[in-house]
N, C-alpha and C positions, 0 to 999 in steps of 0.2 A: 527505502525511505519512503516510496510513492507508495506500495502495497499497502505501511503500517500506517500512513495517513491517510489512506482511503480508507483504509478502514475504522481508524482513531476518529475522522474529522467526521464522516458519511454514516457510519454503522453504528459507533459505539457514543458519537456525539460529544466529543470531549470539548473542552471550552478552551484549552489550553495551549491549540494548536488551531493554524489559521491553514499553513498550505504547507508541501512538504522539499519546500527548498531554504527552508529557513534553519540557520545553524548545523550543518553538516560539518565541517569543516570547526565546530564548537563541541562535537557531541567527537570524534576525536578526539581535541583536546583534553579532554574530560574525562577520557579516561587514560589519556597519555599522564596525565598525574600522578595517578598513583596506582600498584600494582592491583590494590583493593577494589576499587572501579569495576578492572574486570566480571567482578561478578554481576557486575547489574546490567539490569536488561535496556536493549537500545531505549525502551520509550521510557523509563524512568528516565534512562541521561537526559534523553531530549526536552522532558519536562523540567529537568534541573537547571540542566544549560538557559533555558526561556528563561526562568525565573530568575536566574543570576543577569540575565542580559538580553531584556524582553526585545523585540526585532521593532522597526520602526512600525506604526501604523500604516493601513493602507493608504497611497495616494486618491484622492478626491478622483473618481473619475475613471478611476482603473478597471480593467476586466473583471466581473463577473461570472462566476457560474454558476447557472445554476442544476437542476436536476440534483437527482437521489447520490450521487457518486461523481458530483464536480465537473472537472476534464480530466477524468479517466474512462474517455473513451475510445470506440474501436482507432479514432483517428489519432487520436494519442496514442495508442500500442502499437500503431504499423512504423509511428515514426521512430520509436524508442530502439536502444539497439540490442543485439539480441540478452548481452549481460544485464541490461536495463531492465527486459519483459522479464528474463528468468528470474531477478532481483524482486520484481514486482510479485511475482508469482509465489515465490517462496515466503516475503513478507506479510503478503493477504491469509495466506497458509495457517501461516503460525498464528495472528490474532485470529483465526476463525477457530482455531485449535486451544487456546489461551484465552483470550476475553468471549467465544462464541459458544463454546464449549463441542464443538465439530467431535467428532471424533477420529484420529486418523486416519479411519478404513474409510470414511467419505471421500479422499483424494489419495489412494494405493498408487498412482502412479508415478512418473519419474515428471519434475519440470520441465524436460524436454515433449514427453507427449502433453502436457496442459496448453505449452508454448504453441506448437504445433496445431492443436484441433482449434485453440481460440484465432490465432493466424489463420488457417482455411474458412470458420465460419464465419471472418472478417470479412475475408474475397469472397465465398460463395453467396451471403448474404448481401451485401453492401452494407454492413453495418458499423458506417464506422462514425455512427450516433449514440450508442447502445453502452451501454456501462461495462468495461474488462469486466468485472466481478458477478453481472448477471451471466455474461457469455459464460466464465467460468464455474458456474452455478448448473451450468447444461451438462457439466461432465464431470458432476457429484456424482459417485458411484451410491446404489441402494446400499442404506445399511440397515440390519437386522435391529429390532426394537430391543 
């Protein structure tokens, strides 16, 4: 969900989504309601769930994340589990290919490869405040025109 949220909120600038924490349970329930729902993409279901049951507004004085990718920075990545990190990469790459029209050949390696590159980059450069998406882009393969 985090990779989707990062792309949809901070790159695609959708207005229907505020953060990745909202409605993961609702999405699971939506898919379970009817087998035909399984054909729907997660972002489409996420939007439907939020339309049916909007989250409460943010609390006054709550934390606000500035910058081009919100809190999806090196320190967030380093704090995530292996599964969360791979999920972020997989979802973000899916968005690049689906919405950003990046060819699959731009990121031909395994998720493990990109995870290791991002992890090592953050460690070597103390890049705790650098957006993970920007770090990932450093390992994009050249794509012929």
